[in-house]
C-alpha positions in Angstrom: 81.7 49.2 77.7 83.6 46.5 79.5 87.3 46.9 79.9 90.0 44.3 79.3 92.1 43.4 82.4 95.3 45.4 82.9 98.6 44.2 84.3 99.6 45.3 87.8 103.0 46.8 86.6 101.0 49.2 84.4 99.0 50.4 87.4 102.2 50.9 89.3 103.7 52.9 86.5 100.5 55.0 86.4 100.7 55.7 90.2 104.4 56.6 89.9 103.7 59.0 87.0 100.8 60.6 89.0 103.0 61.2 92.0 105.7 62.8 89.8 103.0 65.0 88.2 101.6 66.0 91.5 105.1 67.0 92.8 105.7 69.1 89.7 102.3 70.8 90.0 103.1 71.7 93.7 106.5 73.2 92.7 105.0 75.2 89.9 102.2 76.5 92.3 104.8 77.7 94.8 106.9 79.5 92.1 103.7 81.2 90.8 102.8 82.3 94.3 106.2 83.9 94.9 106.1 85.7 91.6 102.5 86.9 92.2 103.3 88.2 95.7 106.3 90.4 94.5 105.3 94.1 94.2 108.0 94.5 91.6 105.9 92.4 89.2 103.2 95.1 88.9 104.1 98.0 86.6 103.8 101.4 88.2 104.2 100.1 91.8 107.3 100.3 94.0 108.3 97.6 96.4 107.3 98.4 99.9 104.9 101.2 99.0 101.1 101.2 98.6 99.5 101.6 95.1 96.6 100.4 93.0 95.8 99.5 89.4 93.8 102.0 87.3 90.0 101.7 87.9 87.9 100.3 85.1 86.5 103.0 83.0 84.8 101.2 80.1 83.1 98.0 78.9 86.6 96.5 78.2 87.9 97.1 81.7 89.5 94.5 83.9 86.8 92.0 85.2 86.8 91.5 89.0 85.5 88.6 91.0 82.4 90.7 92.0 81.4 92.0 88.5 79.1 90.1 86.1 79.1 89.6 82.4 76.5 88.9 79.7 77.3 87.3 76.3 75.3 85.9 73.4 74.8 85.7 69.6 72.2 87.3 67.3 71.1 85.1 64.4 68.5 85.3 61.5 65.8 82.8 61.0 68.2 80.4 59.2 70.6 80.4 62.1 73.3 82.6 60.4 74.9 85.3 62.6 73.8 88.9 62.0 76.7 91.3 61.9 76.6 94.9 63.1 73.3 94.5 65.0 72.9 97.2 67.6 72.7 95.8 71.2 71.7 97.9 74.2 71.8 96.8 77.8 70.0 98.9 80.4 70.2 98.4 84.2 66.7 98.6 85.6 64.9 100.7 86.6 66.1 103.0 83.7 69.6 103.6 84.9 72.7 104.0 82.7 72.9 102.0 79.6 75.7 100.3 77.6 75.7 99.5 73.9 77.7 97.5 71.5 77.4 96.0 68.0 77.7 92.3 67.0 80.7 90.9 65.3 80.9 89.1 62.0 79.4 86.0 63.5 76.7 87.8 65.4 78.4 87.5 68.8 78.4 90.2 71.5 79.3 90.6 75.1 79.1 93.1 78.1 81.5 92.9 81.0 82.3 94.7 84.3 78.6 94.8 85.1 77.2 95.3 88.7 74.7 92.8 90.1 71.0 93.7 89.4 68.2 93.6 86.9 68.8 94.4 83.3 66.9 94.7 80.0 68.6 93.9 76.7 67.3 95.0 73.3 68.6 94.2 69.8 67.9 96.1 66.6 69.1 95.6 63.0 67.9 97.0 59.6 65.3 94.7 58.1 64.6 92.7 61.2 62.1 93.0 64.1 63.4 94.3 67.4 64.1 91.6 70.1 63.9 92.5 73.8 65.0 90.3 76.7 63.3 91.7 79.9 64.2 91.1 83.5 67.7 89.6 83.2 68.8 89.1 86.8 72.6 89.0 87.4 74.2 87.9 90.7 77.6 89.3 91.8 80.3 87.8 89.6 77.8 85.8 87.4 78.9 85.1 83.8 75.6 84.8 82.0 75.5 83.3 78.4 72.2 84.0 76.6 70.5 81.6 74.2 70.5 82.4 70.5 68.6 85.7 69.8 66.7 84.9 66.6 65.5 88.0 64.8 62.5 87.6 62.5 62.4 89.4 59.2 60.5 92.7 59.7 57.1 92.8 58.2 55.7 95.5 60.4 56.8 97.6 63.3 56.6 95.3 66.4 58.5 94.3 69.5 59.2 90.8 70.8 59.3 90.3 74.6 61.3 87.3 75.8 61.8 86.2 79.3 64.4 83.4 79.7 64.9 81.4 82.9 68.1 79.5 83.9 66.2 76.2 83.3 65.2 77.2 79.8 68.8 78.4 79.1 70.3 75.1 80.3 67.7 73.1 78.2 68.7 75.1 75.1 72.4 74.5 75.7 71.9 70.8 76.3 70.0 70.5 73.0 73.0 72.1 71.3 75.4 69.7 73.0 73.4 66.7 71.9 74.2 67.6 68.3 78.0 67.5 68.8 79.6 64.5 67.2 83.2 63.6 66.5 83.7 63.1 62.8 79.9 63.5 62.6 79.4 60.0 64.1 80.6 59.5 67.7 78.8 61.4 70.4 80.5 64.3 72.2 77.4 65.2 74.3 79.3 65.7 77.6 81.7 68.4 76.5 80.6 72.0 77.0 82.6 74.5 74.9 80.7 77.3 76.6 82.7 78.1 79.8 79.8 79.9 81.5 77.1 77.4 80.7 74.0 77.4 82.8 73.9 74.6 85.5 71.8 71.5 84.7 68.7 70.5 86.6 68.3 66.9 87.7 65.9 66.2 84.9 68.4 67.4 82.3 71.2 65.3 83.9 69.0 62.1 83.6 67.9 63.1 80.1 71.5 63.6 78.9 72.5 60.2 80.5 69.7 58.3 78.8 70.5 60.0 75.5 74.1 58.8 75.8 73.5 55.2 76.6 70.9 54.6 73.9 73.0 56.1 71.1 73.6 53.6 68.2 77.3 53.9 68.5 77.2 52.5 72.1 75.5 49.3 70.9 78.0 49.0 68.0 81.0 49.5 70.4 79.5 47.0 72.8 79.3 44.4 70.0 83.0 44.9 69.2 84.1 44.7 72.8 82.1 41.5 73.4 83.7 39.9 70.3 87.2 40.8 71.5 86.4 39.2 74.9 85.1 36.1 73.2 88.2 35.8 71.1 90.5 36.2 74.1 88.2 34.1 76.3 88.0 37.0 78.8 85.7 35.9 81.7 85.8 32.2 80.9 82.9 31.5 83.2 80.6 32.8 80.4 81.6 29.9 78.2 81.8 30.0 74.4 79.5 30.0 71.4 76.5 32.2 70.9 75.5 31.8 74.5 78.9 33.0 75.8 78.9 35.9 73.3 75.4 37.0 74.4 76.4 37.0 78.1 79.5 39.0 77.3 77.5 41.5 75.3 74.9 41.9 78.0 77.6 42.4 80.7 79.5 44.8 78.6 76.5 47.0 77.9 75.5 46.8 81.6 79.0 48.1 82.5 78.5 51.1 80.2 75.0 51.8 81.3 75.6 51.7 85.1 78.8 53.7 84.9 77.0 56.4 82.9 73.8 56.6 84.8 75.3 56.4 88.3 78.3 58.6 87.6 76.6 61.2 85.3 72.9 61.2 86.4 72.2 59.8 89.9 75.1 61.0 91.9 75.5 64.4 90.2 71.8 65.0 90.9 72.1 64.0 94.6 75.5 65.9 95.1 74.6 68.9 92.9 77.6 68.5 90.6 77.8 69.0 86.8 78.8 65.8 84.9 80.1 67.7 81.9 83.7 68.5 80.9 84.2 72.2 80.4 86.6 72.8 77.6 89.5 75.1 78.5 91.2 75.7 75.2 93.4 78.6 76.5 96.8 78.7 78.2 99.9 76.6 77.7 99.7 72.9 76.7 101.0 71.9 80.1 98.3 73.9 81.9 95.6 72.4 79.7 97.1 68.9 80.3 97.0 69.4 84.1 93.5 70.7 83.8 92.2 67.7 81.7 93.8 65.1 84.0 92.6 66.9 87.1 89.0 66.9 85.9 88.8 63.2 86.5 89.1 64.1 90.2 87.5 67.6 90.2 84.3 69.0 88.8 82.2 72.1 88.7 79.3 72.2 91.2 75.9 73.5 90.3 76.9 76.6 92.3 79.7 77.2 89.8 82.5 76.4 92.3 85.2 73.7 91.8 84.6 70.6 93.9 86.0 67.1 94.4 84.4 64.9 91.7 82.7 62.5 94.1 80.2 61.7 91.3 82.8 60.2 89.0 85.0 58.6 91.7 82.2 56.9 93.7 80.2 56.2 90.5 83.2 54.4 88.9 83.7 52.0 91.9 79.9 51.5 92.3 79.6 50.5 88.7 82.6 48.2 89.1 81.0 46.6 92.1 77.8 45.9 90.2 79.8 44.5 87.4 81.4 42.0 89.7 77.9 40.9 90.9 76.7 39.7 87.6 79.9 38.0 86.4 80.1 34.3 86.4 80.8 32.8 89.9 84.4 31.8 88.9 85.2 35.3 87.6 84.1 37.2 90.7 86.6 38.7 93.2 87.2 41.9 95.3 90.3 42.5 93.2 88.3 42.6 90.0 86.0 45.3 91.5 89.0 47.5 92.5 90.8 46.8 89.2 87.7 47.7 87.1 87.1 50.8 89.2 90.6 52.1 88.4 90.2 51.1 84.8 87.0 53.2 84.5 88.6 56.1 86.3 91.6 55.9 83.9 89.1 55.9 81.0 87.7 59.2 82.3 91.1 60.7 82.2 91.7 59.5 78.7 88.3 60.9 77.6 89.1 64.3 79.2 92.4 64.5 77.4 90.8 63.7 74.1 88.1 66.4 74.8 90.7 69.0 75.5 93.1 68.3 72.7 91.3 66.4 69.9 87.5 66.4 69.9 87.0 70.1 69.1 89.1 69.8 66.0 87.0 67.0 64.6 83.5 67.7 66.1 80.6 69.0 64.2 77.8 71.4 65.3 79.8 73.3 67.9 78.4 76.9 68.2 80.7 79.5 66.7 80.6 81.6 69.9 81.5 78.7 72.2 85.3 78.8 72.5 86.1 77.6 76.0 87.6 79.6 78.8 87.7 83.4 78.0 
């Protein structure tokens, strides 16, 4: 969607605010570091003497950076959660097992797991047993499983299921493509599952195309083009039906190139995830800093935090292309830079809405997907 020009004083105020926010974040980080480094903050330890926290002894023990976790949800053929289902996780080959029962919504989880191969089985009265074989966990991996659908038992049988990361990611993307704010506006690029599987390039392109052909994009483009026509934005396009058509085409091209370059092409080449991962926990200030920072940072396909080159380079690349198809009298290097910052600011606004508003008004969000644990 094409953006209306902004005044230079507004940009200046934006940069001034960002500098103040950055300074506040640095001060907060230094204070947290001082508090975290003080032995007096750890109960049971004396300053200047060695000590250690109690070792984990159960499934609910403290999760370390080198232990893994598995979570999922058990549902019946209609998609409703199955409560009190018996879930058993065995480390292969045939080592110690862990067990738990599902909650009221069918959700379950295992934490503090070592790396290795596992088998998971689910049983419930009146349903056929479901088994997931060969679950491979890397050190520190947080593995969300797809919905485990239990068929109504008709005879004694066992279902063997092998799920790859690619299949898991495909299932999660299908769920995300159902998310809509107020049941109308797409919320495809928000993942409420913190440990979502990384997307493959094919899935990044598929999600990008799905976003730009949504009917709401064409409707929004029509409204933006009409506003440009009324205010005679980009006068080189002229007036009348011809001028409106040119503005509509340019506005849609802006939205298309920004989405495909910044969310499909560059994330595939740079191995970055184009989605926003909903935090949902912590103080409002920590969530605010996280949402604004996600315009400049992102999660890599390896699960680590990275500079969001995909969005930053994609925004200015889209702005440069936009300048190329403007009328000759409307082209300028300043327009490219201005549009690039407008698109980047738009990403920040989107991320703030995703963090504080969209979940409240979105439909079809899985019950077990609640953001950062």
